[in-house]
C-alpha positions in Angstrom: 96.5 95.1 154.3 97.1 91.4 155.0 95.4 89.4 157.7 94.8 85.9 158.7 91.6 84.4 159.9 90.5 81.0 161.2 87.9 79.1 159.1 84.8 78.4 161.2 82.5 75.6 160.1 79.4 76.9 158.5 80.5 80.6 158.4 81.0 82.2 155.0 80.5 78.9 153.3 76.7 78.8 153.1 76.8 76.0 155.7 78.6 73.8 153.3 81.8 72.1 154.3 81.9 69.7 151.4 83.9 72.3 149.3 86.8 72.0 151.8 87.6 68.2 151.7 90.6 67.2 153.8 90.8 70.5 155.7 90.4 70.5 159.4 87.9 72.9 160.9 90.8 74.9 162.4 92.3 75.5 158.9 93.5 79.0 158.0 92.7 81.6 155.4 95.1 84.4 154.5 93.3 87.5 153.2 94.9 90.4 151.4 93.2 93.6 150.3 94.9 95.6 147.5 95.4 99.2 148.5 93.4 101.8 146.5 96.3 103.3 144.6 97.3 99.8 143.3 93.8 98.7 142.1 93.2 98.2 138.4 90.6 100.8 137.3 89.8 101.5 141.0 88.0 98.2 141.5 88.2 96.5 144.9 90.6 93.5 144.8 90.9 90.9 147.6 92.9 87.7 147.6 91.8 84.9 149.9 94.2 81.9 150.2 93.1 78.7 151.9 95.9 76.7 153.5 95.4 73.0 152.8 97.0 70.3 154.8 97.3 66.5 154.8 95.7 64.5 152.0 94.1 67.5 150.4 97.4 69.3 150.1 99.0 66.3 148.4 96.2 66.2 145.9 96.6 69.8 145.1 100.4 69.5 144.8 100.0 66.6 142.3 97.5 68.6 140.3 99.7 71.7 140.2 102.7 69.6 139.2 100.8 68.2 136.3 99.6 71.6 135.1 103.1 73.0 135.4 104.5 70.2 133.2 101.8 70.8 130.6 102.6 74.5 130.5 106.4 73.8 130.1 105.7 71.3 127.4 103.5 73.8 125.5 106.1 76.5 125.9 108.8 74.2 124.5 106.6 73.3 121.5 106.0 77.0 120.8 109.7 77.8 121.1 110.7 74.9 118.7 108.0 75.9 116.1 109.5 79.3 115.6 111.8 79.8 112.6 
């Protein structure tokens, strides 16, 4: 079951907002609970995705691009090393 919720300052964050730099107080969170029949070993699985905007989103994009390039370079090296 997917749902969206608004992030409220101080709620669910232990009254800490410093772990959400660059996100407005009206940011959004997308939550998704995996149904029982799709859970690995029956454990409860929940995904929570925070939507970043502005400066924070640009920082995340740059970091993700760097990691993707590193993975692609590693994959190429592994492929070339095979006989």
